[in-house]
N, C-alpha and C positions, 0 to 999 in steps of 0.2 A: 513405508517408513513408520506410519502410524501403527501398523500391526506389530512390527518389531519393537516399537516403543512400548506397547502394551506388554509384550513378552518380556522385555527387559525389566519393567516394573514388577511383573509377576515373579520373575526369578529372584528379584531382591526381596520380595515378600515371603519367599519360601524359607528364609532364615538359613542358619548354618547347619549343615549336615556334619555330624561328628564322626570321627573315625570308628570303624567297626571291624570286628574280627570275622573270619570265615568268608571273605569275599572271593576266595578261589578254592572253595571246598567242593570237590566232585560229588554230585548227587547220584547215589547208586541206583535210584529208581528211574533215571532217565536212560532210554536206550541209546546205544553208541554205535557209531560207524567204525570201520576197521581201524581208522587212524585215531580213534578215541574221542572224536568230536561228537557232541550231542546230535542225535538224529531227530531233528525238529519236525520232520515230515512223517514220522512214524505214527501209527494209530494211537489215539489217546488212551491213557491208562484208565482202568476201571477200579472202583472200590469193591469191597467184599460183597456189597449188596447190589452190584451190577450197574451203578450209576457212573458217569464219567467223573474222574477225579480231577478237580480243578486246583488242587494244591500246587503251590509254587510261587515264585516271585514274578510279577507281571508288570508291564508298562505299555502304554498306548503306542501304536504305530503313528509317528508324526507325519505331517505333510512332507512331500518330497523336497520342497524348498527349505524346510527346516533341517531334514536329515542330511542334506547335501552340504550344509554350511559347516565348514571346518576351519575357518580362518578368523574367528572372533571369540571374544570371551564368553559368549553365551552358548556356544555350540554344544557343550556338554549337557546343558540344561534343556535346550530346545529339542534334544532327541527324545524327550519324554512328554512333550506337549502336543495335544491335539488341537486342530484348528477350532474345534468347538469349545475348547477351554478359553480361547480368545474371544469368540463370538458364537454363541449357541444358535444364533439365527443366520449363520453364514450361508445356508442354503437358500435363504430368501433374499429377494431384492428389496431395497427400501420401500418401494411402492407396494410390495406384497407383504410387508411386515404384519404379523398377526397380533402385535401388541395392542392392547386396549388403551384408551387415553390415559387411564390412571398409571399404567405401566410405563407408557411413553414419557409421562411427566417425571417419574422417578428416574428413568434412564437418562433423560436430558440433564437432570440435576447432578447425577453422578458423573456424567461425561464432563460437565463444566468444571467439576472439582478435580479432573484429571486422575481419578482413581485413588485419591489420597484417603477416601473414606472406605476403601475396600476392607472387609473384615480381616483379610490376610495381612494387610499393612499394619494392623493392630495386633498381630500374632493370634488372631482368632481362627477357628476352623474354616475350611473352604466349603464344607458341606457336600451334598450329593446333587448332581453327578460330578461336580467340578473336581472333587478331590482325587478321583480315579483317572482324570484326564490330564494331570499335570506332573505326576511323579510316580515312581514305582510303588507297588503295594504287594503285600504277601497274603495269600489265601491259605488258611488252615482248615481242612474239611473233615468233619466227622459225620456220622449218620444223622445226628439230630441238630447239628449246629455248624454253620460256617462262620469263621472269624476272618475279617479283613483287617490287616494291620497296615495302616496308611502312613507312608513315610513323611508326608508333608504337614506335620503338626496338627493332625486330626485325631479325635478320639477313635479308639478301636471300634470297628463296626461289627455288630452281631446280626446274623441272618438265621432265624430259627426255622428248622425243618421238621419240627415235631407235631405239626398239624394245628398249632394254636392259631387263634384269630388276632387281629389287631386289638389292643386294649381299648375298652370303651372310654376309660378316663386316662388321659395322657398329658403330660407336661410337654409343651412344644420344645423340640430338641434340635440341635444342629444337624444330627445325622438321622433323625426320624426313628421310626420303629419298623423293622424289616422282617417280613416272613417270606419263606421260600417254599416252592414245590417243584417237583420234576414233571415235565411234560415230555415223555420220551427221553432223549438225550439233552434236552434243553432245560436249564435251571431258570425258573421264572421267579424273580424277586419283586415283591410288592411292598412299597415303603410309603408311609403317611406319618403325620404327627410332627411336621417340621415347625421350627420357628421361622420368622420372615426376615432374619438378619443376614443369612448367607446370600451370596450373589450366584446366579447361574453361570456366570463366566467372568473373565477379567474385565470385560467392557462395562459390566454393571447391569445386565438385564435382571430385573427383580422377580421375585415370586412372593406369594402370600402364604399364610399358614395353612391354606387349603391345598397346597402343592401335593400332588400324587405322582410318584415315580414308579414305573414298572421297567425292570431290566430283564432282558432275555439273553442268557449266556450259553453259548454252545462251543465246546472245545472241539474244533474240527480236526486237530492233530496234536501231537505233543507240543508243538511250538506256538499255537495260536488259539485264542478264544475270540469268536465273533460275538459282538455285543450290540444289541439293539436297545436303546434307551428311549422310553416314551415319557415325556414331561407333560402332565395335564394340570393346568391351573386356570380354570374358567374365569377367576376374578381378574387375571392379568392378561390372558391370551384368548383369542377367539377360537382357537383350535388346538388340540394336542400336538406337541412337537415330537417327532421321532428322529433320532440321530443314530447313525450306524458307525461303529468304530471297531478296530481290531486291536486286541491286546496281545503282545508277544511275550513269550517266556524269556526271562533272563536266567539262564541256567548256571548252576554251580556258583551261586552268589547269594547275597542276603541283602535285606534292606538296611539302611543306615538309621541312626537315631537323629532326628531333627528337632531341635528345641529353639523355636523362633525367638522367645523372649530372653534367652541367655546371651548376654553381650551384644544385644541388638543395636545396630548402628545405622540402619536405613531410614527409620521413621522420620528423623529430623530433616532429611533431604527431601522427602515427599511433600513437606509443608511449604517448601520454598516456591 
């Protein structure tokens, strides 16, 4: 019940998704079976320079107990939520938690407040990696730049593929500064330069401005991207954390426009 309670609060914090056009627009780049359905197990497409093409609308594969729920008000939203969005340390037992005392103190404080101080409950961004674990997002890929358009009230994310290094001088940012490079068919995304205001998950696990996130994305077929996310923050955790998720293609559709602050009605209930 606690886990579903966190999910319910997270859903409320996502804000209203406004109606959008082109939700049933066939994508001519997706291979089809004889009956016209997308062939999601076909070989992944390539760009003109020979790299896997990650373009498309994607959403995380949820836990089985979420994806099978179809009898409550949250079922539509739970189909886009990873277990790591609820608890990034879900692979650890409490006794094995890698949190340092400083992180544990912040976590206890946030837990005691029942999540009302979550940035998303104030219509602020979810940050990385949280934002790609709770809602659909769209990847637009070019030779020198990948753009990730995140549906859940986050700034657009830019991943530079032009060989640049991280800037020496940077203002701490919600989404950090991302550079990418190809290792064979795997895109490696290296991100630093975060502020310390976002949460790693809905439960409230913290991070410092020294957070370093490395994502490894491999499109195994048309319908799936296998993603390994390593979270390294020595100020808060005794060891780097690596989580593995699968993102699934949402074919023939588009992301919605989500504006949390517009006609927002949830915040007053979170303070009770």
